[in-house]
Phi, psi and omega in degrees: 000130183288144179290140175295142184287152179282151172275118185272118189244137172250133180247123182235115179198137184279351177268113183303321183295315179294316181299312181293325178296316177299315180297316178300316181293314182293328181293342178282343180283134184294337187252013182235139175229134180276125181250359180174164178213159179211160184252348180201181183296324180296315180292325179301313181298311184299312180294319181300315181301321182285317189261332186044064182295163176287319182221140177240131172265122188236120171288158181267311187257108181222155178289161175072306176208123184282179185290318185295315176301323178294318178300316182299315181294314182298313184291334174292319182277324181235086185301339181266009181300139180246104185242133171248126176283125179238106192215168175267355187257130179235027178286151188296331179290319178298316182296314181300313181296320182296314180287324179295327179291340176130001180296149180257350179211163179213119185222146179269151185291343177271013176289153177294148180307319180301323179290324176299315179300318179298318180296318181297315181293322181292312181294324179296333177279001178095006182257163176274153172229105179227108181302155184306318182295325178288316180301318179301315180291328181292316178300316178300319180293319188281338181273345178281159177299143182280127174276139177290166179303318181294319179296324176294320177301312181297317180297320178299320182285326172300316180299335179271000175089014182283146176278168178303319180296319178293321177296317178304317180290314183298319184263358180057046177230161184288158182292330176292324176295320176300315182298321178298315179296318181299314181299320179293320178299311180302319180293313183295323181277353184054049176238163187268329185213178182298324179301311178297321178299317181295318178298316179297319179299319178292315181300318185276353180082015178284322176239154179233142176286000000 
C-alpha cells in the first residue's frame, strides 16, 4: 500500500521566533513537510515560484512587501495557489483584503495548533477555511457600502488626525473635493462626524495608529 503524500508547506512571517515556532510545530505532524520559509512578501513570491508548495501560511504585515500584495502576485501567476492568512489582526478590512487577494483561509495566530493543522488539511483539499468569528466580520464588511480607493485614502488620513486642508495637500486635491469625499464617507459608514469615522477606520483596520 502506497504511503499518503505529504502536504508541502511554505511559512512566511517576519518574526523569526514565530516563524521557527510554526515550522517546529508543523514538522511534528506526520503528513506535513516544510519546503520553504520567507520573511516578507518578496521572499514569499520567490520561494513560491521555486517550490510551488501545496499550502502557504502568509503573515499580513511585513517589511518591504506586505502579505496582501504578495498573495495577489502569487495568485495571478498560480491561480490554484492555496494560501492561508495567519495573522494577529482580525479587523474586517484585513480579512476582506486577504481573501479578496486570493487567500483560501484566514486564521489568527492565537489559534490552537490543532485548528491550524485542520486549516492546512482543509485548504489542501481545495476547500476554504474561515472560522465562524472571522466569517461574521467578513459578512459585516461585505454588506456595507463599498468605499472607493480615494475614499479609503481620505479615511486613512482622517484616522491619522489630519484636517481637510492637510488631506488636500497630502493627496494633491482641492479642499472642496476633500469635503465631498468626507461627506460620502460619513454617509457610507453611517456615522455623524470625523471622530466617529476615525474610530470606525481604526476598528475596521482601514487606518492604524
